[in-house]
Backbone of each chain as nested JSON, in Angstrom:
{
  "chains": [
    {"id": "A", "residues": [
      {"number": 1, "name": "MET", "atoms": {"N": [-29.922, 12.045, -8.161], "CA": [-28.59, 12.553, -8.305], "C": [-27.477, 11.367, -8.658]}},
      {"number": 2, "name": "GLU", "atoms": {"N": [-26.904, 11.542, -9.833], "CA": [-26.044, 10.412, -9.865], "C": [-24.387, 10.979, -10.343]}},
      {"number": 3, "name": "ILE", "atoms": {"N": [-23.778, 10.164, -10.126], "CA": [-22.328, 10.419, -10.396], "C": [-22.066, 10.749, -11.881]}},
      {"number": 4, "name": "ASN", "atoms": {"N": [-21.542, 11.754, -12.137], "CA": [-21.154, 11.733, -13.741], "C": [-19.799, 11.29, -14.109]}},
      {"number": 5, "name": "PHE", "atoms": {"N": [-19.858, 9.902, -14.419], "CA": [-18.774, 9.129, -14.984], "C": [-18.29, 9.623, -16.019]}},
      {"number": 6, "name": "ARG", "atoms": {"N": [-17.032, 9.904, -16.364], "CA": [-16.353, 10.315, -17.561], "C": [-15.822, 9.191, -18.289]}},
      {"number": 7, "name": "HIS", "atoms": {"N": [-15.813, 9.032, -19.554], "CA": [-15.097, 7.724, -20.319], "C": [-14.034, 8.096, -20.668]}},
      {"number": 8, "name": "ASP", "atoms": {"N": [-13.413, 9.254, -20.957], "CA": [-12.385, 9.735, -21.884], "C": [-11.264, 9.802, -20.866]}},
      {"number": 9, "name": "VAL", "atoms": {"N": [-10.901, 8.499, -20.143], "CA": [-9.878, 8.226, -19.27], "C": [-8.561, 9.066, -19.419]}},
      {"number": 10, "name": "ASP", "atoms": {"N": [-8.135, 8.834, -20.473], "CA": [-6.84, 9.438, -20.821], "C": [-6.845, 11.14, -20.542]}},
      {"number": 11, "name": "ALA", "atoms": {"N": [-7.832, 11.934, -20.813], "CA": [-7.804, 13.114, -20.599], "C": [-8.37, 13.475, -18.829]}},
      {"number": 12, "name": "VAL", "atoms": {"N": [-9.239, 12.299, -18.234], "CA": [-9.318, 12.502, -17.126], "C": [-8.136, 12.734, -16.237]}},
      {"number": 13, "name": "LEU", "atoms": {"N": [-7.201, 11.777, -16.568], "CA": [-6.009, 11.378, -15.752], "C": [-5.075, 12.534, -15.937]}},
      {"number": 14, "name": "ALA", "atoms": {"N": [-5.014, 13.084, -17.265], "CA": [-4.281, 14.201, -17.561], "C": [-4.542, 15.616, -16.702]}},
      {"number": 15, "name": "GLU", "atoms": {"N": [-6.122, 15.617, -16.651], "CA": [-6.75, 16.765, -15.98], "C": [-6.358, 16.733, -14.487]}},
      {"number": 16, "name": "ALA", "atoms": {"N": [-6.462, 15.345, -14.096], "CA": [-6.157, 15.273, -12.717], "C": [-4.999, 15.635, -12.366]}},
      {"number": 17, "name": "LYS", "atoms": {"N": [-3.851, 15.451, -12.827], "CA": [-2.515, 15.849, -12.598], "C": [-2.354, 17.197, -12.491]}},
      {"number": 18, "name": "GLU", "atoms": {"N": [-3.115, 17.991, -13.711], "CA": [-2.987, 19.242, -13.723], "C": [-3.599, 20.056, -12.374]}},
      {"number": 19, "name": "LEU", "atoms": {"N": [-4.808, 19.445, -12.017], "CA": [-5.776, 20.178, -10.969], "C": [-5.394, 19.576, -9.823]}},
      {"number": 20, "name": "GLN", "atoms": {"N": [-4.389, 18.697, -9.716], "CA": [-3.749, 17.907, -8.362], "C": [-5.412, 17.428, -7.667]}},
      {"number": 21, "name": "LYS", "atoms": {"N": [-6.013, 16.659, -8.579], "CA": [-7.479, 15.889, -7.765], "C": [-7.182, 14.512, -7.818]}},
      {"number": 22, "name": "PRO", "atoms": {"N": [-7.564, 13.897, -6.975], "CA": [-7.486, 12.205, -7.271], "C": [-8.65, 11.833, -8.183]}},
      {"number": 23, "name": "VAL", "atoms": {"N": [-8.503, 10.516, -8.659], "CA": [-9.359, 10.159, -9.609], "C": [-10.17, 8.949, -9.09]}},
      {"number": 24, "name": "LEU", "atoms": {"N": [-11.267, 8.566, -9.425], "CA": [-12.311, 7.556, -9.12], "C": [-12.387, 6.706, -10.38]}},
      {"number": 25, "name": "LEU", "atoms": {"N": [-11.703, 5.448, -10.637], "CA": [-11.649, 4.821, -11.627], "C": [-12.571, 3.465, -11.43]}},
      {"number": 26, "name": "ASP", "atoms": {"N": [-13.695, 3.385, -12.071], "CA": [-14.656, 2.085, -12.213], "C": [-14.624, 1.372, -13.294]}},
      {"number": 27, "name": "PHE", "atoms": {"N": [-14.276, -0.166, -12.967], "CA": [-14.513, -0.814, -14.015], "C": [-15.427, -1.548, -13.653]}},
      {"number": 28, "name": "SER", "atoms": {"N": [-16.56, -1.351, -14.819], "CA": [-17.942, -1.947, -14.55], "C": [-18.253, -2.77, -15.975]}},
      {"number": 29, "name": "ALA", "atoms": {"N": [-19.316, -3.547, -15.361], "CA": [-19.926, -4.581, -16.409], "C": [-21.475, -4.252, -16.649]}},
      {"number": 30, "name": "ALA", "atoms": {"N": [-21.731, -3.347, -15.714], "CA": [-23.276, -2.985, -15.783], "C": [-23.658, -2.422, -16.998]}},
      {"number": 31, "name": "PRO", "atoms": {"N": [-24.942, -2.456, -17.238], "CA": [-25.535, -2.133, -18.613], "C": [-25.274, -0.363, -18.599]}},
      {"number": 32, "name": "MET", "atoms": {"N": [-25.035, 0.17, -19.627], "CA": [-24.785, 1.417, -19.619], "C": [-26.05, 2.252, -20.104]}}
    ]},
    {"id": "B", "residues": [
      {"number": 1, "name": "MET", "atoms": {"N": [-23.223, 10.119, -0.893], "CA": [-22.252, 9.352, -1.528], "C": [-21.852, 9.969, -2.946]}},
      {"number": 2, "name": "VAL", "atoms": {"N": [-22.991, 10.57, -3.655], "CA": [-22.653, 11.508, -4.75], "C": [-21.718, 12.447, -4.59]}},
      {"number": 3, "name": "LYS", "atoms": {"N": [-22.236, 13.296, -3.396], "CA": [-21.479, 14.42, -3.02], "C": [-20.025, 14.168, -2.671]}},
      {"number": 4, "name": "PHE", "atoms": {"N": [-19.886, 13.081, -2.0], "CA": [-18.507, 12.882, -1.526], "C": [-17.601, 12.553, -2.807]}},
      {"number": 5, "name": "VAL", "atoms": {"N": [-18.236, 11.762, -3.789], "CA": [-17.444, 11.605, -4.967], "C": [-16.96, 12.73, -5.877]}},
      {"number": 6, "name": "THR", "atoms": {"N": [-18.139, 13.498, -5.939], "CA": [-18.128, 14.588, -6.82], "C": [-17.044, 15.702, -6.201]}},
      {"number": 7, "name": "ASP", "atoms": {"N": [-17.105, 15.591, -4.657], "CA": [-16.201, 16.7, -3.793], "C": [-14.706, 16.448, -4.036]}},
      {"number": 8, "name": "ASN", "atoms": {"N": [-14.465, 15.078, -4.044], "CA": [-13.188, 14.331, -3.775], "C": [-12.425, 13.935, -4.832]}},
      {"number": 9, "name": "PHE", "atoms": {"N": [-13.197, 13.583, -6.002], "CA": [-12.415, 13.019, -7.27], "C": [-12.921, 13.381, -8.346]}},
      {"number": 10, "name": "MET", "atoms": {"N": [-12.215, 13.159, -9.357], "CA": [-12.705, 13.233, -10.98], "C": [-13.131, 11.486, -11.244]}},
      {"number": 11, "name": "PRO", "atoms": {"N": [-14.279, 11.421, -11.385], "CA": [-14.785, 10.166, -11.616], "C": [-14.874, 9.642, -13.047]}},
      {"number": 12, "name": "ALA", "atoms": {"N": [-14.303, 8.536, -13.523], "CA": [-14.181, 7.982, -14.762], "C": [-14.638, 6.466, -14.777]}},
      {"number": 13, "name": "ARG", "atoms": {"N": [-15.021, 6.184, -15.748], "CA": [-15.537, 4.835, -15.957], "C": [-15.202, 4.119, -17.081]}},
      {"number": 14, "name": "VAL", "atoms": {"N": [-14.915, 2.681, -16.918], "CA": [-14.254, 1.863, -18.137], "C": [-15.408, 0.81, -17.981]}},
      {"number": 15, "name": "HIS", "atoms": {"N": [-16.231, 0.594, -19.212], "CA": [-17.166, -0.504, -19.277], "C": [-16.097, -1.567, -20.044]}},
      {"number": 16, "name": "VAL", "atoms": {"N": [-15.96, -2.635, -19.276], "CA": [-15.237, -3.844, -19.899], "C": [-15.695, -4.447, -21.26]}},
      {"number": 17, "name": "ARG", "atoms": {"N": [-16.819, -4.099, -21.6], "CA": [-17.349, -4.746, -22.984], "C": [-17.613, -3.545, -23.736]}},
      {"number": 18, "name": "ASP", "atoms": {"N": [-18.144, -2.435, -23.269], "CA": [-18.457, -1.546, -24.297], "C": [-17.464, -0.431, -24.657]}},
      {"number": 19, "name": "ASP", "atoms": {"N": [-16.607, -0.34, -23.758], "CA": [-15.281, 0.351, -23.71], "C": [-14.115, -0.804, -23.911]}},
      {"number": 20, "name": "SER", "atoms": {"N": [-13.885, -1.655, -24.975], "CA": [-13.12, -2.763, -24.642], "C": [-11.778, -2.237, -24.853]}},
      {"number": 21, "name": "ALA", "atoms": {"N": [-11.562, -1.416, -25.783], "CA": [-10.002, -1.007, -25.828], "C": [-9.514, -0.081, -24.85]}},
      {"number": 22, "name": "LEU", "atoms": {"N": [-10.261, 0.669, -24.073], "CA": [-9.823, 1.344, -22.87], "C": [-9.984, 0.125, -21.778]}},
      {"number": 23, "name": "PHE", "atoms": {"N": [-10.599, -0.889, -21.591], "CA": [-10.326, -1.6, -20.783], "C": [-9.189, -2.413, -20.998]}},
      {"number": 24, "name": "GLN", "atoms": {"N": [-8.787, -2.769, -22.131], "CA": [-7.529, -3.658, -22.545], "C": [-6.345, -2.799, -22.066]}},
      {"number": 25, "name": "LYS", "atoms": {"N": [-6.55, -1.475, -22.131], "CA": [-5.467, -0.572, -21.748], "C": [-5.564, -0.499, -20.384]}},
      {"number": 26, "name": "TYR", "atoms": {"N": [-6.508, -0.066, -19.679], "CA": [-6.485, 0.249, -18.082], "C": [-6.672, -0.993, -17.215]}},
      {"number": 27, "name": "GLY", "atoms": {"N": [-7.249, -1.936, -17.824], "CA": [-7.495, -3.258, -17.105], "C": [-6.23, -3.777, -16.888]}},
      {"number": 28, "name": "GLU", "atoms": {"N": [-5.422, -3.754, -17.838], "CA": [-4.184, -4.251, -18.032], "C": [-2.993, -3.486, -16.95]}},
      {"number": 29, "name": "LYS", "atoms": {"N": [-3.259, -2.273, -17.121], "CA": [-2.179, -1.312, -16.399], "C": [-2.615, -1.522, -15.042]}},
      {"number": 30, "name": "TYR", "atoms": {"N": [-3.769, -1.488, -14.492], "CA": [-3.918, -1.486, -13.059], "C": [-4.487, -2.9, -12.498]}},
      {"number": 31, "name": "GLY", "atoms": {"N": [-4.505, -4.012, -13.508], "CA": [-4.914, -5.322, -12.841], "C": [-6.159, -5.469, -12.636]}},
      {"number": 32, "name": "ALA", "atoms": {"N": [-6.945, -5.049, -13.064], "CA": [-8.571, -5.086, -12.964], "C": [-9.005, -6.571, -13.528]}},
      {"number": 33, "name": "GLN", "atoms": {"N": [-9.458, -7.474, -12.674], "CA": [-9.804, -8.707, -13.214], "C": [-10.939, -9.117, -12.752]}},
      {"number": 34, "name": "TRP", "atoms": {"N": [-12.118, -8.298, -12.319], "CA": [-13.336, -8.578, -11.797], "C": [-14.001, -7.335, -11.853]}},
      {"number": 35, "name": "THR", "atoms": {"N": [-15.3, -7.524, -11.827], "CA": [-16.05, -6.04, -11.919], "C": [-17.154, -6.343, -10.788]}},
      {"number": 36, "name": "PRO", "atoms": {"N": [-17.685, -5.31, -10.025], "CA": [-17.121, -3.945, -10.171], "C": [-15.801, -3.933, -9.299]}},
      {"number": 37, "name": "THR", "atoms": {"N": [-14.707, -3.209, -9.964], "CA": [-13.223, -2.716, -9.605], "C": [-13.229, -1.4, -9.511]}},
      {"number": 38, "name": "ILE", "atoms": {"N": [-13.043, -0.864, -8.38], "CA": [-13.15, 0.728, -8.29], "C": [-11.719, 0.94, -7.492]}},
      {"number": 39, "name": "LEU", "atoms": {"N": [-11.197, 1.882, -8.309], "CA": [-9.575, 2.458, -7.887], "C": [-9.698, 3.746, -7.325]}},
      {"number": 40, "name": "GLU", "atoms": {"N": [-9.064, 4.034, -6.63], "CA": [-8.599, 5.461, -5.939], "C": [-7.595, 5.736, -6.279]}},
      {"number": 41, "name": "LEU", "atoms": {"N": [-7.161, 6.598, -7.308], "CA": [-6.071, 6.816, -7.765], "C": [-5.291, 8.305, -7.188]}},
      {"number": 42, "name": "ASP", "atoms": {"N": [-4.122, 8.54, -6.935], "CA": [-3.953, 9.983, -6.518], "C": [-3.723, 10.745, -7.804]}},
      {"number": 43, "name": "SER", "atoms": {"N": [-3.678, 12.021, -7.683], "CA": [-3.327, 12.964, -9.082], "C": [-2.425, 12.445, -10.017]}},
      {"number": 44, "name": "ASN", "atoms": {"N": [-1.5, 11.648, -9.529], "CA": [-0.467, 11.027, -10.618], "C": [-0.905, 9.789, -11.28]}},
      {"number": 45, "name": "GLY", "atoms": {"N": [-1.983, 9.158, -10.968], "CA": [-2.572, 7.913, -11.422], "C": [-2.226, 6.79, -10.702]}},
      {"number": 46, "name": "VAL", "atoms": {"N": [-1.377, 7.057, -9.502], "CA": [-0.831, 5.8, -8.597], "C": [-2.166, 5.479, -7.743]}},
      {"number": 47, "name": "GLU", "atoms": {"N": [-2.536, 3.993, -7.945], "CA": [-3.489, 3.571, -7.147], "C": [-3.086, 3.536, -5.632]}},
      {"number": 48, "name": "ARG", "atoms": {"N": [-3.852, 4.142, -4.703], "CA": [-4.005, 4.064, -3.399], "C": [-4.883, 3.126, -2.506]}},
      {"number": 49, "name": "HIS", "atoms": {"N": [-5.988, 2.734, -3.288], "CA": [-6.982, 1.94, -2.916], "C": [-7.735, 1.155, -3.809]}},
      {"number": 50, "name": "ARG", "atoms": {"N": [-8.213, 0.189, -3.409], "CA": [-8.961, -0.742, -4.41], "C": [-10.265, -1.297, -3.756]}},
      {"number": 51, "name": "ILE", "atoms": {"N": [-11.306, -1.322, -4.177], "CA": [-12.495, -1.866, -3.88], "C": [-13.053, -2.938, -4.986]}},
      {"number": 52, "name": "GLU", "atoms": {"N": [-13.202, -3.955, -4.696], "CA": [-13.453, -5.042, -5.388], "C": [-14.716, -5.734, -4.944]}},
      {"number": 53, "name": "GLY", "atoms": {"N": [-15.818, -5.875, -5.951], "CA": [-17.031, -6.593, -5.576], "C": [-18.153, -5.542, -4.736]}},
      {"number": 54, "name": "PHE", "atoms": {"N": [-19.355, -5.969, -4.974], "CA": [-20.497, -5.123, -4.469], "C": [-20.183, -4.953, -2.919]}},
      {"number": 55, "name": "LEU", "atoms": {"N": [-20.495, -3.747, -2.568], "CA": [-20.602, -3.603, -1.11], "C": [-21.965, -2.693, -0.838]}},
      {"number": 56, "name": "PRO", "atoms": {"N": [-22.771, -2.935, 0.453], "CA": [-23.859, -2.194, 0.817], "C": [-23.337, -0.813, 0.838]}},
      {"number": 57, "name": "ASN", "atoms": {"N": [-24.261, 0.298, 0.809], "CA": [-23.832, 1.648, 0.734], "C": [-23.037, 2.234, 1.839]}},
      {"number": 58, "name": "ASP", "atoms": {"N": [-23.201, 1.691, 3.006], "CA": [-22.442, 2.248, 4.146], "C": [-21.011, 2.095, 4.015]}},
      {"number": 59, "name": "ASP", "atoms": {"N": [-20.922, 0.599, 3.843], "CA": [-19.753, -0.041, 3.799], "C": [-18.883, 0.443, 2.363]}},
      {"number": 60, "name": "PHE", "atoms": {"N": [-19.451, 0.565, 1.307], "CA": [-18.922, 1.331, 0.111], "C": [-18.295, 2.679, 0.31]}},
      {"number": 61, "name": "LEU", "atoms": {"N": [-19.197, 3.45, 0.912], "CA": [-18.754, 4.917, 1.387], "C": [-17.577, 4.816, 2.319]}},
      {"number": 62, "name": "GLY", "atoms": {"N": [-17.836, 4.248, 3.44], "CA": [-16.807, 3.865, 4.006], "C": [-15.244, 3.632, 3.328]}},
      {"number": 63, "name": "GLN", "atoms": {"N": [-15.384, 2.754, 2.473], "CA": [-14.149, 2.439, 1.668], "C": [-13.704, 3.468, 0.938]}},
      {"number": 64, "name": "LEU", "atoms": {"N": [-14.712, 4.023, 0.13], "CA": [-14.345, 5.487, -0.599], "C": [-13.335, 6.402, 0.535]}},
      {"number": 65, "name": "MET", "atoms": {"N": [-14.164, 6.425, 1.679], "CA": [-13.443, 7.57, 2.639], "C": [-12.266, 7.054, 3.129]}},
      {"number": 66, "name": "LEU", "atoms": {"N": [-12.053, 5.54, 3.208], "CA": [-10.769, 5.319, 3.634], "C": [-9.698, 5.302, 2.237]}},
      {"number": 67, "name": "GLY", "atoms": {"N": [-10.247, 5.188, 1.252], "CA": [-8.981, 5.535, 0.117], "C": [-8.633, 7.022, -0.163]}},
      {"number": 68, "name": "ARG", "atoms": {"N": [-9.714, 8.073, 0.219], "CA": [-9.189, 9.227, 0.217], "C": [-8.139, 9.912, 1.292]}},
      {"number": 69, "name": "ALA", "atoms": {"N": [-8.71, 9.136, 2.548], "CA": [-7.652, 9.288, 3.52], "C": [-6.354, 8.745, 3.095]}},
      {"number": 70, "name": "GLN", "atoms": {"N": [-6.151, 7.492, 2.731], "CA": [-5.029, 6.938, 2.274], "C": [-4.094, 7.848, 1.328]}},
      {"number": 71, "name": "ILE", "atoms": {"N": [-4.962, 8.739, 0.508], "CA": [-4.405, 9.314, -0.537], "C": [-3.597, 10.713, 0.138]}},
      {"number": 72, "name": "ALA", "atoms": {"N": [-4.29, 11.141, 1.08], "CA": [-3.849, 12.37, 1.863], "C": [-2.449, 11.855, 2.964]}},
      {"number": 73, "name": "PHE", "atoms": {"N": [-2.711, 10.413, 3.212], "CA": [-1.579, 9.996, 3.991], "C": [-0.446, 9.94, 3.143]}},
      {"number": 74, "name": "ALA", "atoms": {"N": [-0.636, 9.242, 1.91], "CA": [0.495, 9.18, 0.885], "C": [1.279, 10.261, 0.485]}},
      {"number": 75, "name": "GLU", "atoms": {"N": [0.33, 11.22, 0.525], "CA": [1.005, 12.685, 0.331], "C": [1.596, 13.561, 1.461]}},
      {"number": 76, "name": "GLU", "atoms": {"N": [1.494, 12.692, 2.49], "CA": [2.162, 13.134, 3.848], "C": [1.578, 14.524, 4.253]}},
      {"number": 77, "name": "LYS", "atoms": {"N": [-0.04, 14.541, 4.093], "CA": [-0.765, 15.316, 4.764], "C": [-1.155, 14.861, 6.003]}},
      {"number": 78, "name": "TRP", "atoms": {"N": [-0.603, 14.941, 6.934], "CA": [-0.801, 14.267, 8.054], "C": [-2.203, 14.548, 8.835]}},
      {"number": 79, "name": "ASP", "atoms": {"N": [-2.276, 15.79, 9.037], "CA": [-3.357, 16.551, 9.742], "C": [-4.946, 15.934, 8.665]}},
      {"number": 80, "name": "GLU", "atoms": {"N": [-4.712, 16.195, 7.481], "CA": [-5.788, 15.913, 6.646], "C": [-5.993, 14.402, 6.923]}},
      {"number": 81, "name": "ALA", "atoms": {"N": [-5.182, 13.586, 6.579], "CA": [-5.203, 12.187, 6.839], "C": [-5.934, 11.879, 8.245]}},
      {"number": 82, "name": "GLU", "atoms": {"N": [-5.493, 12.381, 9.212], "CA": [-6.052, 11.828, 10.386], "C": [-7.518, 12.377, 10.606]}},
      {"number": 83, "name": "ARG", "atoms": {"N": [-7.625, 13.456, 10.204], "CA": [-9.271, 14.055, 10.131], "C": [-10.055, 13.184, 9.155]}},
      {"number": 84, "name": "ARG", "atoms": {"N": [-9.623, 12.674, 8.093], "CA": [-10.223, 12.025, 7.318], "C": [-10.606, 10.36, 7.921]}},
      {"number": 85, "name": "PHE", "atoms": {"N": [-9.45, 10.085, 8.513], "CA": [-9.932, 8.704, 9.31], "C": [-10.626, 8.841, 10.407]}},
      {"number": 86, "name": "ARG", "atoms": {"N": [-10.419, 9.757, 11.009], "CA": [-11.374, 9.793, 12.272], "C": [-12.889, 10.151, 11.466]}},
      {"number": 87, "name": "GLU", "atoms": {"N": [-13.117, 10.907, 10.325], "CA": [-14.356, 11.013, 10.155], "C": [-15.11, 9.694, 9.844]}},
      {"number": 88, "name": "ILE", "atoms": {"N": [-14.41, 8.568, 9.616], "CA": [-15.159, 7.253, 8.996], "C": [-15.29, 6.699, 10.523]}},
      {"number": 89, "name": "VAL", "atoms": {"N": [-14.543, 6.629, 11.541], "CA": [-15.108, 6.26, 12.577], "C": [-15.917, 6.784, 13.255]}},
      {"number": 90, "name": "GLU", "atoms": {"N": [-16.077, 8.008, 13.244], "CA": [-17.346, 9.083, 13.544], "C": [-18.495, 8.754, 12.808]}},
      {"number": 91, "name": "LYS", "atoms": {"N": [-18.492, 8.678, 11.763], "CA": [-19.571, 8.755, 10.956], "C": [-20.264, 7.454, 10.417]}},
      {"number": 92, "name": "LEU", "atoms": {"N": [-19.284, 6.445, 10.256], "CA": [-19.562, 5.186, 10.075], "C": [-18.972, 3.99, 10.884]}},
      {"number": 93, "name": "PRO", "atoms": {"N": [-19.428, 4.137, 12.109], "CA": [-18.475, 3.135, 13.276], "C": [-18.878, 1.706, 13.05]}},
      {"number": 94, "name": "GLU", "atoms": {"N": [-20.113, 1.345, 12.36], "CA": [-20.252, 0.123, 11.81], "C": [-19.619, -0.563, 10.671]}},
      {"number": 95, "name": "SER", "atoms": {"N": [-19.069, 0.306, 10.191], "CA": [-18.761, -0.113, 8.66], "C": [-17.468, -1.074, 8.702]}},
      {"number": 96, "name": "ASP", "atoms": {"N": [-17.002, -1.653, 7.696], "CA": [-15.91, -2.537, 7.777], "C": [-14.642, -1.537, 7.816]}},
      {"number": 97, "name": "ALA", "atoms": {"N": [-14.862, -0.384, 7.291], "CA": [-13.391, 0.54, 7.175], "C": [-13.192, 1.089, 8.531]}},
      {"number": 98, "name": "ALA", "atoms": {"N": [-14.273, 1.016, 9.369], "CA": [-13.871, 1.739, 10.861], "C": [-12.464, 1.245, 11.363]}},
      {"number": 99, "name": "PRO", "atoms": {"N": [-12.88, -0.037, 11.624], "CA": [-11.11, -0.239, 12.597], "C": [-10.128, 0.036, 11.906]}},
      {"number": 100, "name": "GLU", "atoms": {"N": [-9.862, -0.305, 10.482], "CA": [-8.66, 0.31, 9.665], "C": [-8.585, 1.597, 10.085]}},
      {"number": 101, "name": "ALA", "atoms": {"N": [-9.639, 2.385, 9.743], "CA": [-9.31, 3.848, 9.911], "C": [-9.095, 4.487, 11.506]}},
      {"number": 102, "name": "LEU", "atoms": {"N": [-9.568, 3.736, 12.379], "CA": [-8.961, 3.953, 13.599], "C": [-7.632, 3.69, 13.928]}},
      {"number": 103, "name": "TYR", "atoms": {"N": [-6.991, 2.834, 13.374], "CA": [-5.661, 2.45, 13.366], "C": [-4.814, 3.486, 12.653]}},
      {"number": 104, "name": "TRP", "atoms": {"N": [-5.222, 3.758, 11.606], "CA": [-4.455, 4.91, 10.704], "C": [-4.518, 6.063, 11.156]}},
      {"number": 105, "name": "ALA", "atoms": {"N": [-5.663, 6.51, 12.138], "CA": [-5.87, 7.944, 12.535], "C": [-4.876, 7.945, 13.744]}},
      {"number": 106, "name": "GLY", "atoms": {"N": [-4.618, 6.927, 14.228], "CA": [-3.415, 7.081, 15.297], "C": [-1.955, 7.144, 14.678]}},
      {"number": 107, "name": "VAL", "atoms": {"N": [-1.827, 6.51, 13.48], "CA": [-0.479, 6.543, 12.844], "C": [-0.266, 7.978, 12.205]}},
      {"number": 108, "name": "ALA", "atoms": {"N": [-1.367, 8.851, 11.65], "CA": [-0.961, 9.652, 11.032], "C": [-0.181, 10.831, 11.842]}},
      {"number": 109, "name": "PRO", "atoms": {"N": [-0.87, 11.097, 13.26], "CA": [0.031, 12.172, 14.201], "C": [1.224, 11.522, 14.547]}},
      {"number": 110, "name": "TYR", "atoms": {"N": [1.289, 10.563, 14.66], "CA": [2.694, 9.703, 14.939], "C": [3.545, 10.057, 13.982]}},
      {"number": 111, "name": "LYS", "atoms": {"N": [3.478, 10.135, 12.555], "CA": [4.179, 10.224, 11.598], "C": [4.431, 11.792, 11.532]}},
      {"number": 112, "name": "ALA", "atoms": {"N": [3.419, 12.516, 11.702], "CA": [3.843, 14.136, 11.838], "C": [4.729, 14.646, 12.891]}},
      {"number": 113, "name": "SER", "atoms": {"N": [4.59, 13.755, 14.222], "CA": [5.476, 14.294, 15.351], "C": [6.65, 13.427, 15.823]}},
      {"number": 114, "name": "ASN", "atoms": {"N": [6.555, 12.033, 15.477], "CA": [7.342, 11.131, 15.968], "C": [7.082, 10.928, 17.792]}},
      {"number": 115, "name": "ASP", "atoms": {"N": [5.843, 11.37, 18.148], "CA": [5.345, 11.243, 19.413], "C": [4.492, 10.017, 19.388]}},
      {"number": 116, "name": "ASN", "atoms": {"N": [4.816, 9.069, 20.057], "CA": [4.048, 7.784, 20.061], "C": [2.906, 7.592, 21.235]}},
      {"number": 117, "name": "SER", "atoms": {"N": [2.471, 9.163, 21.64], "CA": [1.314, 9.033, 22.641], "C": [0.091, 8.521, 21.699]}},
      {"number": 118, "name": "SER", "atoms": {"N": [-0.041, 9.065, 20.552], "CA": [-1.088, 8.803, 19.396], "C": [-1.2, 7.316, 19.354]}},
      {"number": 119, "name": "LEU", "atoms": {"N": [-0.217, 6.549, 19.36], "CA": [-0.214, 5.212, 19.008], "C": [-0.529, 4.375, 20.348]}},
      {"number": 120, "name": "ARG", "atoms": {"N": [-0.195, 4.936, 21.444], "CA": [-0.889, 4.37, 22.832], "C": [-2.282, 4.579, 22.934]}},
      {"number": 121, "name": "GLN", "atoms": {"N": [-2.661, 5.671, 22.535], "CA": [-4.098, 6.078, 22.748], "C": [-5.138, 5.039, 21.839]}},
      {"number": 122, "name": "THR", "atoms": {"N": [-4.461, 4.827, 20.74], "CA": [-5.044, 4.232, 19.566], "C": [-5.35, 2.781, 20.204]}},
      {"number": 123, "name": "ALA", "atoms": {"N": [-4.181, 2.04, 20.721], "CA": [-4.177, 0.547, 21.525], "C": [-5.45, 0.946, 22.338]}},
      {"number": 124, "name": "ASN", "atoms": {"N": [-5.304, 1.833, 23.133], "CA": [-6.438, 1.902, 24.286], "C": [-7.68, 1.658, 23.587]}},
      {"number": 125, "name": "ALA", "atoms": {"N": [-7.755, 2.871, 22.598], "CA": [-9.083, 2.625, 22.086], "C": [-9.645, 1.586, 21.522]}},
      {"number": 126, "name": "PHE", "atoms": {"N": [-8.687, 0.723, 21.05], "CA": [-9.242, -0.49, 20.583], "C": [-9.771, -1.413, 21.627]}},
      {"number": 127, "name": "LYS", "atoms": {"N": [-9.24, -1.059, 22.861], "CA": [-9.632, -2.373, 24.064], "C": [-11.213, -2.216, 24.0]}},
      {"number": 128, "name": "ASP", "atoms": {"N": [-11.819, -0.823, 23.778], "CA": [-13.114, -0.446, 23.814], "C": [-13.965, -0.888, 22.679]}},
      {"number": 129, "name": "ARG", "atoms": {"N": [-13.561, -1.122, 21.624], "CA": [-14.313, -1.459, 20.353], "C": [-13.449, -2.207, 19.355]}},
      {"number": 130, "name": "TYR", "atoms": {"N": [-14.177, -2.893, 18.475], "CA": [-13.309, -3.515, 17.378], "C": [-12.53, -4.663, 17.851]}},
      {"number": 131, "name": "GLN", "atoms": {"N": [-12.755, -5.093, 19.013], "CA": [-11.865, -6.364, 19.381], "C": [-12.308, -7.423, 18.656]}},
      {"number": 132, "name": "GLY", "atoms": {"N": [-11.08, -8.235, 18.284], "CA": [-11.094, -9.166, 17.553], "C": [-11.061, -9.069, 16.146]}},
      {"number": 133, "name": "THR", "atoms": {"N": [-10.533, -7.65, 15.585], "CA": [-10.358, -7.303, 14.292], "C": [-8.885, -7.506, 14.112]}},
      {"number": 134, "name": "SER", "atoms": {"N": [-8.568, -7.594, 12.981], "CA": [-6.943, -7.779, 12.629], "C": [-6.26, -6.449, 13.171]}},
      {"number": 135, "name": "TRP", "atoms": {"N": [-7.161, -5.478, 12.9], "CA": [-6.441, -3.957, 13.289], "C": [-6.562, -3.779, 14.993]}},
      {"number": 136, "name": "ALA", "atoms": {"N": [-7.079, -4.112, 15.881], "CA": [-7.01, -4.481, 17.116], "C": [-5.793, -5.084, 17.473]}},
      {"number": 137, "name": "LYS", "atoms": {"N": [-5.659, -6.334, 16.771], "CA": [-4.271, -6.785, 17.04], "C": [-3.082, -6.322, 16.546]}},
      {"number": 138, "name": "LYS", "atoms": {"N": [-3.217, -5.589, 15.554], "CA": [-1.796, -4.695, 14.726], "C": [-1.568, -3.571, 15.817]}},
      {"number": 139, "name": "ALA", "atoms": {"N": [-2.565, -2.944, 16.456], "CA": [-2.42, -2.005, 17.487], "C": [-2.075, -2.133, 18.819]}},
      {"number": 140, "name": "SER", "atoms": {"N": [-2.064, -3.74, 19.155], "CA": [-2.01, -3.764, 20.467], "C": [-0.488, -4.012, 20.909]}},
      {"number": 141, "name": "ILE", "atoms": {"N": [0.429, -3.697, 20.018], "CA": [1.664, -3.734, 20.322], "C": [2.237, -2.362, 20.853]}},
      {"number": 142, "name": "TRP", "atoms": {"N": [1.163, -1.508, 20.434], "CA": [1.476, -0.097, 20.949], "C": [1.018, 0.046, 22.705]}},
      {"number": 143, "name": "ALA", "atoms": {"N": [0.218, -0.968, 23.012], "CA": [-0.252, -0.778, 24.385], "C": [0.98, -0.507, 25.716]}}
    ]}
  ]
}
């Protein structure tokens, strides 16, 4: 099982605020 | 690791080349100058912990747990913060995060109660483990 990273960061931050849930933000250069 | 992330965070990724516009926006906002850089943000988008560079699995999980505990601490959820810090010491005692977690596990109940007995207990705990770490030095004033 892998982490399902989302790429719509604006939406993630907005949802996190609404849901009161922390965010893990990964800056990566690994092949996608 | 995956379960911890899924249970505790909304995970998002910015690829520095393939998401170049996003990287310009968020890389600049959060000062990300290297990869991998992993930020643990509270629900308001405030950075509470940063992991830069590769780490072996246990050390990486320890840092993730440390950041999650720091988020609880910043939110003044003292019981939750203490529980999360102690969980790191118990489950990942050899990780780099453990001495720092032991330190903050003593601070959280003090913040809740102003009773400094938890600080003294923490200083004593450092006599048995993690000697020579900066966290043991920082706790030594409480003995």
